[in-house]
N, C-alpha and C positions, 0 to 999 in steps of 0.2 A: 102509721103508714101514711105517706104523703099522698094527697089527692092526685088524680090522673092529669088534670090540667096543669098543675105545677110541674109535674115530672116531664110532660111533653115540652113545656117552654124551656125548661133548663137543658133538655137535650137538643133541642133546635137551635139555641143561640150559642155560638162558639165562645170559647173562653178568651180571655184577654191575651194569653200567650199565643193562641192560634191566630187571633187577629193581628198581632205584631209581626208574626211570621209571614202572613199573607201581604201585609202592607209594606214590608221591607222590599226596597227595589233590588233588582239583580246587581250583582258586583259589576262595577264598570270595568270595561276591558282596558288594558294598558295602552298608553298612547303610542307605544311603539308598534303594537299590533294594529291599532286603528289607522296609523298612518300608512302602513304597508298594505292594508287591505283597501284603504280608501282610494289610493292612486297607484294601481298596479302598472298602468301604462307608463308612468313617469319613470320607474326603475327599469322597465324593459326596453322602452323606445324613447330615449332622451332626445330633447329637441336640439336641433343644430342651428346655428347662425347662418345667414346667407353666405358668408365668406367660406365657412367650413363646407357648406353644401356645394359651393362651386369648386372647392378643392377636391371633394370626393368625385364630383362629375365634372371634369374639365371640359368636356364637350358642351356644357350648358353656359360656359363662360363666354357669352357673345357680347361684343362691343356694341352697346346701344347708344353710346354718346355720339354726338355730332362730331365730325372732324374739326380739328383746330384750324385756325387761319393758315398756319404753316403747311398743314397737310393739304388743305384745299388748294393752296398755291402750288404745291408739288403735283397734285392730281391735274390741275389745270394746265401746268407746263408740259406734263407728260402727254396729256391729250392733244395739246396744240402741236407738239412735235410730231406725234403720230399722224395728226391730220395734215401737216405739211408734207410729210412723206407721201401719204396716200393721195393728197391733192396733186403733188407733182407727177405721180404715176398717172392719175386721171387725165392731167393735161396732155401727156403723150398719147394716151389712148383716144382722147377726144380729138386731138389733131389728126391722128392716123384715120379715125373713122370718118372725119369730115373730108379728108382728101380722097378716101375711097368712094364716098357718096357724091363727090363732085359738089360738095357744099362748103360754105365758109369754114375753114378749119379753126379760125380764131374763135367764132362763136361756139363751135362744138368743143373746143378745148376748155374754154372758160366755164361752160356749163357742166362738162364732165369733171373738171378739177374742183368746182364747187361741191358737187355731189359726192365725190370721193373724199373730199376734205370733211364734209359733214358726217359721212359714214365712219371714217377712221376716229375722228375726235370724239364723237358721241359713244362709239363702242368702247374706247379706252377709259373715258371718263366714267361711264356707267359701270364698267367692269371694276375699276378701282374703288369706286364707292361701295359696290357690293362686297368687295374683299374686306373693306374696312368695316362694313356693318356686321359681317359674318366672323370677325375675330382676326383677320389678317391671314396672310398665306401660310404662316407656320401653324395656325390652329385649324386649317381647313383640310379636309380629306380630298382624295382625287375626285370623288363624286361631287363634292361641293365646288370644286374648281370647274368642272364641266358644266354644272348647273348655272354658275355665275357667268360663264362664257356664253351659254345659250340665251340667258336672259339679256345680257348686254347686246348680243347679236340681234335679238328681237327689238330691243330699244332703237339700235341703229337703223334697222330695217324700217321701223315705224317713221323715223325722222326722214330717211330717204324717200319713203313713199309719200310723205306729206309734201316734199319737194316736187316730185313728179306728178302727183295728183291723188285724190282720195281713193281712187280705185286700186292703187298700188300699195296701200298701207298694209292690208292683211297679207298679200303675197310676199311683200317685202319682209315682214315680220317672220313669217314661216320660213322663208328661204335663208335670210341671215341669221335667224336663231338656230336653224339646223346646221348652217355652215360653221358658226362659232362654236357650238357644242361639239361637232365632229372634229374640227381642228383641235380643240382642247383635249378630246379624247385620244386622238392620234398623237399629240404631243406627250401626253401622259404615257402612252405605250412606248413610244420611241425614247422618251427621257427616263425610263426606269433603270437603264443600265448606266446612268451617269455616275453612280457610286463606285462602279468597278474601275480599276486603274486602266488607263489607256495604254494599249500595246503598240509597239512599233516593229518595223521590220528588223530593227537593230536587236530586238529582244529574242529573235528566233535563233535556234541552235545552229542553223545552217548559215547564219550571217558571218562573214569574215571579220566584221568589226563588232565591238562590244561597247555598250553604254557604261560609262564610268560616273560615279558620283564624286563629289569633292573629297570625300574621306578615302575612297579607293585610289584617286589620283595622288594624294598625299602619300598614301602607303607605297605606291609604286615609286614615287620620287625618293622616298627614304630608302627603299631597297636598293635603287640604283646608286644612291650615295654610298651606302654600306659596301657595295661591290667595288666601287672606285677607291674607297679607303682601303679595302683589302689588297687590291691590285697595286696601289701605291706602296703599301708596306712590303709586299713581295719584291717590288722593284728596289726599294731601299735595302732590303736584305741582299738581293743580288749585287748591288753596287758595293755594299760593305764586304761581301765575300770577294769580289774582284780586287778591291783595294788591298785586302789582306793577302791574297795570293800574289799581287804585284810587289808588295813589300817583301814577301818571303823569298820571291825570286831575286829581288835586288840584293837581299842579304847573303843568299847563296852565291851569287856572282862576285860579290866583294869578298867573301870568304875564300873563293877559289883563286882569286888574284893574289 
């Protein structure tokens, strides 16, 4: 019989087979399972390039590039033309106000023309620059157009207020900004029916006249030609019948003689 000390030591120490089982590492998971579990977000939410993101969200495609020299020249030419038109109107109003106030009309006309030229040119230039920065007219909504007109009106009011004096800058910005936004909003309301075809009094069912297209006109001409051909054929048949009757009458007369 083995002593108690040796029996307890033999039971307390594990066997070599049990040590190997404990030291064996767990079976490694397959690479396919690891790749799927390690990056679940890559399979569910794939990353998109900037161009694909802009295609999915076309409203975010805003032109942030500076205008080219050609575009700047076009904007400047358009603003100068608008300034010349508004400046000429300002000349007339300035001369009239000078005459009414018994003041030098030339001085009033020059000052009013300069002020109106500055208002018109600055408004058109700032509005066109905003339209280019916000993606162009084709990519802008109605609210964007109203906002751009309001901001452009505020810029022109600020420039006009700087000409008249520092006290007129803030009132000019408020007045012309509201005027620009209101005018653009009204133009959007009235211009919403441009897609509908324009009607005329000729299109009414009570009109004695009718609008004809080129195709309808050609069809009517062809119908008239066909009628004329039919009438000419009938006339030819009548002439042939008259000739045959005349020849038959002449033959009967010669036979009776």
